[in-house]
Backbone as CSV, one residue per row, in Angstrom:
resi,resn,N_x,N_y,N_z,CA_x,CA_y,CA_z,C_x,C_y,C_z
1,MET,19.650,15.553,10.327,18.360,15.795,9.234,18.351,14.476,8.554
2,ALA,19.198,14.338,7.491,19.534,13.155,6.332,19.158,11.957,7.373
3,LEU,19.751,11.433,8.357,19.345,10.339,9.141,17.533,10.497,9.629
4,PHE,17.185,11.220,9.782,15.731,11.432,10.455,14.955,11.103,8.844
5,PHE,15.402,11.970,7.796,14.508,11.422,6.720,14.611,10.167,6.188
6,ILE,15.868,9.678,6.326,16.239,8.301,6.062,15.375,7.180,7.176
7,ARG,15.271,7.334,8.281,14.686,6.456,9.383,13.413,6.524,9.065
8,HIS,12.927,7.544,8.659,11.249,8.103,8.500,10.765,6.932,7.329
9,THR,11.517,7.390,6.184,11.319,6.645,4.768,11.679,5.442,4.577
10,ALA,12.728,5.084,5.011,12.438,3.250,5.751,11.736,2.767,6.569
11,GLY,11.438,3.235,7.502,10.221,2.708,8.360,8.680,2.808,7.929
12,PHE,8.719,3.770,7.087,7.400,3.915,6.206,7.321,2.309,5.237
13,PHE,8.196,2.265,4.235,8.262,1.186,3.747,8.593,0.034,4.543
14,VAL,8.860,-0.286,5.309,9.308,-1.648,6.043,7.784,-1.833,6.816
15,GLN,7.154,-1.213,7.318,5.657,-1.158,7.707,4.948,-1.728,6.768
16,ILE,4.691,-0.899,5.575,3.852,-1.227,4.574,4.329,-2.315,3.313
17,TYR,5.177,-2.502,3.280,5.384,-3.392,2.124,5.432,-4.558,2.236
18,PRO,5.962,-4.971,3.459,5.765,-6.765,3.789,4.248,-7.146,3.796
19,CYS,3.254,-6.187,4.151,1.823,-6.299,4.037,1.392,-6.546,2.991
20,MET,1.925,-5.364,2.147,1.628,-5.653,0.503,1.923,-7.020,-0.365
21,LEU,3.190,-7.236,-0.032,3.472,-8.871,-0.609,2.573,-9.977,-0.208
22,LEU,2.285,-9.727,1.128,1.642,-11.020,1.353,0.015,-11.021,1.061
23,CYS,-0.191,-9.558,0.544,-1.833,-9.796,0.089,-1.548,-10.327,-1.376
24,CYS,0.013,-10.434,-2.001,-0.381,-10.659,-3.225,-0.520,-12.262,-3.372
25,LEU,0.317,-12.899,-2.420,0.631,-14.431,-2.384,-0.439,-15.261,-2.532
26,PRO,-1.704,-15.079,-2.154,-2.711,-16.280,-2.304,-3.550,-16.224,-3.869
27,PHE,-2.660,-15.314,-4.530,-3.824,-15.412,-5.865,-2.848,-15.874,-7.016
28,GLU,-3.459,-16.481,-8.040,-2.977,-17.239,-9.201,-2.722,-15.789,-10.397
29,GLU,-1.740,-16.463,-11.072,-1.514,-15.374,-12.139,-2.721,-15.186,-12.884
30,GLU,-3.595,-16.198,-13.042,-4.618,-15.600,-13.905,-5.812,-14.624,-13.296
31,ASP,-5.473,-14.157,-12.007,-6.145,-13.766,-11.094,-6.234,-12.317,-11.171
32,TYR,-4.885,-12.055,-11.793,-4.668,-10.600,-11.631,-5.023,-9.758,-12.976
33,ARG,-5.611,-8.710,-12.820,-6.082,-7.985,-14.498,-4.842,-7.897,-15.041
34,TRP,-3.855,-7.373,-14.579,-2.554,-6.958,-15.455,-1.227,-7.518,-15.238
35,GLY,-1.415,-8.772,-14.813,-0.405,-9.998,-14.248,0.466,-9.786,-13.038
36,ARG,0.618,-10.818,-12.336,1.810,-10.319,-11.130,2.519,-9.527,-11.145
37,ARG,3.500,-9.570,-11.888,5.068,-8.986,-11.984,4.278,-7.283,-12.123
38,LYS,3.461,-6.964,-13.186,2.848,-5.586,-12.999,2.432,-4.989,-12.071
39,THR,1.372,-5.604,-11.562,0.521,-5.362,-10.358,1.811,-5.030,-9.165
40,THR,2.568,-6.173,-8.765,3.532,-6.081,-7.976,4.420,-4.747,-8.180
41,ALA,5.085,-4.725,-9.543,6.084,-3.631,-9.508,5.039,-2.206,-9.522
42,ALA,3.776,-2.178,-9.703,2.930,-0.776,-9.542,2.864,-0.515,-8.106
43,LEU,2.593,-1.667,-7.350,2.276,-1.454,-5.840,3.840,-1.052,-5.164
44,THR,4.829,-1.312,-5.631,5.967,-1.400,-5.485,6.389,-0.198,-5.323
45,ALA,6.492,0.622,-6.889,6.657,2.086,-7.040,5.837,3.056,-6.244
46,GLY,4.803,2.788,-6.157,3.467,3.689,-5.330,3.891,3.598,-3.980
47,PHE,4.119,2.294,-3.482,5.028,2.550,-1.793,5.783,3.422,-1.684
48,ALA,6.983,3.167,-2.782,8.331,3.695,-2.779,8.176,5.291,-2.280
49,ALA,7.137,5.583,-3.652,6.721,7.044,-3.946,6.278,7.762,-2.434
50,ALA,5.262,6.933,-1.977,4.719,7.208,-0.897,5.762,7.343,0.428
51,SER,6.259,6.380,0.359,7.403,6.297,1.494,8.431,7.564,1.313
52,LEU,8.753,7.879,0.008,9.583,9.201,-0.008,9.044,10.428,0.199
53,LEU,7.672,10.462,0.294,6.652,11.657,0.364,6.483,11.746,1.816
54,PHE,6.718,10.442,2.584,6.409,10.515,4.155,8.020,10.969,4.606
55,GLY,8.709,10.716,4.037,9.821,11.125,4.627,10.302,12.619,4.735
56,ILE,9.638,13.039,3.544,9.801,14.795,3.327,8.719,15.234,4.046
57,LEU,7.388,14.776,4.348,6.670,15.148,5.282,6.941,15.568,6.709
58,MET,7.493,14.293,7.196,8.131,14.527,8.260,9.389,15.170,8.833
59,THR,10.029,15.242,7.824,11.349,16.325,7.877,10.971,17.876,7.910
60,VAL,9.520,18.128,6.822,9.213,19.266,6.939,8.484,19.447,8.407
61,LEU,8.116,18.858,8.967,7.073,18.953,10.129,7.873,19.099,11.474
62,LEU,9.099,18.668,10.905,10.343,18.643,12.241,10.560,20.127,12.282
63,PHE,10.466,20.998,11.540,11.132,22.238,11.466,9.830,23.283,11.471
64,CYS,8.858,22.693,11.508,7.478,23.547,11.387,7.034,23.989,12.823
65,ASP,6.338,24.761,13.158,5.949,24.981,14.828,4.304,24.670,14.424
66,LEU,3.902,23.263,14.529,2.479,23.068,14.579,1.929,22.466,15.752
67,ARG,0.852,23.134,15.831,-0.002,22.698,17.075,-0.347,21.215,17.029
68,THR,-0.844,20.892,15.763,-0.901,19.029,15.605,0.148,18.273,15.964
69,SER,-0.079,17.469,16.145,1.010,16.447,16.353,1.549,15.754,15.530
70,GLN,2.589,15.257,15.503,3.370,14.718,14.209,3.136,13.495,14.749
71,VAL,2.373,12.590,15.156,2.064,11.083,15.259,0.774,11.030,14.688
72,ALA,0.056,12.456,14.809,-1.294,12.095,14.494,-1.336,12.237,12.631
73,ILE,-0.544,13.007,12.627,-0.357,13.236,10.857,-0.084,12.176,10.340
74,ALA,1.494,11.658,10.765,1.945,10.162,10.379,0.784,9.328,10.425
75,ASN,0.002,9.136,11.449,-1.164,8.096,11.154,-1.983,8.120,10.097
76,LEU,-2.276,9.594,10.016,-3.394,9.597,9.063,-2.861,9.584,7.801
77,TYR,-1.398,9.900,7.480,-0.864,9.719,6.310,-0.646,8.071,5.905
78,MET,-0.486,7.498,6.743,-0.095,6.124,6.551,-1.477,5.037,6.371
79,ALA,-2.648,5.672,7.202,-3.810,5.111,6.944,-4.432,5.620,5.136
80,GLY,-3.900,6.527,5.136,-4.691,7.447,3.521,-3.526,6.387,2.930
81,ALA,-2.612,6.108,2.815,-1.683,4.986,1.741,-2.217,3.912,1.647
82,ALA,-2.183,3.459,2.935,-3.059,1.821,2.825,-4.277,2.065,2.477
83,ALA,-5.221,2.955,2.051,-6.407,2.860,1.680,-6.309,2.733,0.141
84,LEU,-5.250,3.663,-0.109,-5.327,3.748,-1.764,-4.548,2.889,-2.546
85,GLY,-3.829,1.908,-1.552,-3.058,0.521,-1.591,-3.970,-0.495,-1.683
86,ALA,-5.023,-0.308,-1.177,-6.140,-1.485,-0.888,-7.208,-1.111,-2.002
87,VAL,-7.425,0.035,-2.594,-8.329,0.461,-3.816,-7.612,-0.149,-5.065
88,PHE,-6.274,0.141,-5.106,-5.768,-0.107,-6.144,-5.470,-1.629,-6.468
89,PHE,-5.316,-2.131,-5.051,-5.109,-3.808,-5.215,-6.576,-4.619,-5.266
90,TYR,-7.671,-4.058,-4.851,-9.217,-4.532,-5.459,-9.257,-4.297,-6.675
91,THR,-8.872,-3.359,-7.404,-9.185,-3.096,-8.807,-7.984,-4.395,-9.665
92,ALA,-7.202,-4.334,-9.071,-6.377,-5.515,-9.827,-6.437,-6.705,-9.764
93,ILE,-7.011,-7.062,-8.780,-7.530,-8.477,-8.533,-8.787,-8.921,-9.352
94,ARG,-9.027,-9.867,-9.818,-9.915,-10.043,-10.414,-10.671,-11.695,-9.676
95,ALA,-10.269,-11.871,-8.832,-10.508,-13.349,-8.298,-11.756,-12.991,-7.551
96,GLU,-12.712,-13.839,-7.278,-14.103,-14.127,-6.933,-14.156,-14.815,-5.769
97,SER,-15.136,-14.842,-4.740,-15.081,-15.815,-3.545,-15.857,-17.011,-4.432
98,ALA,-15.742,-18.030,-3.661,-16.027,-19.613,-3.775,-17.321,-19.347,-3.853
99,SER,-18.750,-18.779,-2.754,-19.866,-18.725,-3.176,-20.233,-17.876,-4.264
100,VAL,-19.850,-16.787,-5.092,-20.238,-16.527,-6.247,-19.990,-17.063,-7.220
101,ALA,-18.698,-17.994,-7.185,-18.173,-18.773,-8.377,-19.339,-19.805,-8.211
102,ALA,-19.708,-20.311,-7.091,-20.927,-21.452,-7.086,-22.057,-21.005,-7.745
103,LEU,-22.539,-19.659,-7.440,-23.739,-19.194,-8.163,-23.523,-19.029,-9.723
104,ARG,-22.374,-18.929,-10.396,-22.295,-18.739,-11.641,-22.315,-19.775,-12.663
105,GLN,-22.040,-21.312,-11.757,-22.192,-22.104,-12.420,-23.455,-22.571,-12.858
106,GLU,-23.562,-23.141,-14.211,-24.754,-23.624,-14.377,-24.887,-24.917,-13.894
107,PRO,-26.132,-24.803,-13.628,-26.887,-26.402,-12.427,-26.522,-27.568,-13.652
108,ASP,-26.018,-28.717,-13.250,-26.110,-29.991,-13.762,-27.038,-30.539,-14.133
């Protein structure tokens, strides 16, 4: 049972954490609302907590006799965690697209 929990917790984290790190790479320090370190630390802590909850959820579902598929529940959980991470990420980044920046510049 402990290996089942560890496998699902680590599996969730390994699937979602590299994507989060790659999302943080293209932005400069001044593009972050709270700074790169604080934003990355908050996302890391959030996804680590989500990974632990995922491991607990999968372990509980192992012993429950549910008609619902564990795979469907796992997919919904992962999609929800990714959506919440995206909302936080878009809130934490102040960068604007080049077209918006061009519109804001005063004409010469």
